[in-house]
GUKOLNU-409549 format. One record per residue (C-alpha): residue number from 0; residue in one letter; x, y, z. Coordinates in pm, 1 decimal. Example, Ala and Ser with C-alpha at 12.3 -4.5 7.8 and 13.67 -1.06 7.14 Angstrom:
<selos>
    n  res        px        py        pz
    0    A    1230.0    -450.0     780.0
    1    S    1367.0    -106.0     714.0
</selos>
This chain:
<selos>
    n  res        px        py        pz
    0    M    1359.7   -1003.7   -1906.1
    1    Q    1005.5    -965.3   -2035.7
    2    L     789.2    -710.8   -1867.3
    3    D     423.2    -750.1   -1833.0
    4    L     323.4    -383.7   -1879.5
    5    P      17.6    -268.8   -2082.0
    6    E      81.2     -29.9   -2373.7
    7    K      48.2     317.5   -2216.9
    8    R     206.7     665.4   -2239.1
    9    Y     285.9     688.7   -1875.5
   10    Y     338.6     431.2   -1603.1
   11    A     321.5     490.4   -1225.9
   12    I     619.6     388.3   -1006.6
   13    G     411.4     115.6    -843.6
   14    E     338.0     -49.1   -1174.0
   15    V     703.1     -24.6   -1284.8
   16    A     831.6    -162.7    -957.0
   17    K     579.0    -454.1    -976.9
   18    A     677.7    -533.2   -1336.2
   19    F    1045.9    -561.3   -1238.4
   20    G     985.3    -724.6    -907.4
   21    V    1160.0    -466.6    -695.8
   22    N    1067.5    -209.5    -437.1
   23    T     956.2     145.8    -536.2
   24    S    1248.6     263.9    -331.2
   25    L    1505.4      94.9    -558.8
   26    I    1341.2     267.2    -859.2
   27    R    1368.2     606.7    -684.1
   28    F    1736.8     533.2    -585.5
   29    W    1826.1     437.1    -947.3
   30    E    1653.3     763.4   -1068.7
   31    K    1891.5     962.5    -849.3
   32    E    2193.6     752.2    -947.0
   33    F    2145.2     732.3   -1323.2
   34    D    2107.5    1036.9   -1541.9
   35    A    1930.0     832.3   -1802.2
   36    L    1619.8     801.6   -1584.6
   37    K    1420.2    1119.3   -1589.1
   38    P    1051.8    1038.6   -1513.0
   39    K     814.6    1326.9   -1541.4
   40    K     646.9    1444.2   -1218.3
   41    N     291.5    1585.2   -1182.2
   42    A     192.1    1867.1    -942.4
   43    K     183.4    1615.7    -655.0
   44    G     526.9    1494.8    -723.0
   45    N     416.2    1151.8    -844.1
   46    R     655.3    1006.1   -1096.4
   47    K     533.6     907.1   -1446.2
   48    F     758.4     680.5   -1643.2
   49    T     749.1     691.9   -2031.1
   50    P     822.8     386.0   -2241.2
   51    E    1170.9     536.5   -2299.7
   52    D    1231.2     549.4   -1933.0
   53    I    1116.0     191.2   -1912.7
   54    K    1367.2      80.8   -2171.4
   55    N    1645.8     260.7   -1980.2
   56    L    1533.2     104.2   -1665.5
   57    Q    1536.2    -239.0   -1826.0
   58    F    1883.7    -179.2   -1940.2
   59    I    2003.1     -65.0   -1596.1
   60    Y    1822.9    -363.9   -1435.4
   61    H    2003.7    -593.5   -1685.5
   62    L    2342.0    -445.1   -1609.0
   63    V    2305.5    -438.7   -1230.3
   64    K    2090.5    -738.3   -1146.1
   65    E    2155.5    -977.4   -1426.3
   66    R    2512.0    -910.8   -1522.0
   67    G    2634.7    -804.3   -1176.0
   68    F    2777.3    -457.6   -1251.5
   69    T    2837.2    -226.9    -960.6
   70    L    2649.3     106.0    -982.2
   71    E    2967.3     281.4   -1078.1
   72    G    3036.0      16.5   -1342.7
   73    A    2685.6      46.5   -1483.4
   74    K    2717.9     422.8   -1504.7
   75    T    3045.7     409.9   -1690.4
   76    H    2913.6     140.7   -1923.7
   77    L    2608.2     359.2   -1996.2
   78    R    2816.6     667.6   -2064.7
   79    E    3066.5     495.3   -2287.8
   80    E    2865.4     244.5   -2484.9
   81    K    2505.4     383.0   -2466.0
   82    K    2415.2     348.5   -2834.5
   83    K    2587.3      16.5   -2905.5
   84    S    2485.0    -158.7   -2587.5
   85    L    2136.7     -32.0   -2585.4
   86    T    2069.3    -143.1   -2945.0
   87    D    2222.1    -491.6   -2870.4
   88    F    2011.7    -512.9   -2559.7
   89    E    1683.5    -423.3   -2746.8
   90    I    1762.3    -695.9   -3013.9
   91    I    1833.3    -956.2   -2738.4
   92    S    1509.8    -855.4   -2570.4
   93    K    1306.9    -887.8   -2890.8
   94    L    1463.3   -1224.1   -2960.1
   95    E    1384.0   -1345.7   -2606.4
   96    G    1017.1   -1230.5   -2670.8
   97    V    1003.6   -1428.6   -2990.9
   98    K    1146.9   -1730.1   -2817.2
   99    A     893.1   -1713.1   -2542.9
  100    Q     609.4   -1688.6   -2795.6
  101    L     744.9   -1988.2   -2981.7
  102    I     768.3   -2189.6   -2670.9
  103    K     413.9   -2097.7   -2578.6
  104    L     289.2   -2207.4   -2923.9
  105    K     485.6   -2535.9   -2904.3
  106    N     321.1   -2606.2   -2563.8
  107    E     -27.4   -2545.1   -2713.6
  108    L      19.7   -2799.5   -2989.6
</selos>
């Protein structure tokens, strides 16, 4: 899944939800359920997601929405195989990005 987010230090929950195509309530729910998601909060309580939070959220989205894991299954998978799975997921994401760019170039020719 390719996200259309600008390069920034912090992202608001609305930006993140829009990029993933989900409601903000789902992002807040996943924040409570998964220890890997720890966005910073300002004085008003607004969540600010870092690029690392976005990577974790992408991985959770991949497990739950694309691969069909249950929440408990995704939590277990994250705990047991965090390093290996995350690096595999990052490699696949980069390859999908390269593929999308190549297809775009092909269509422009």
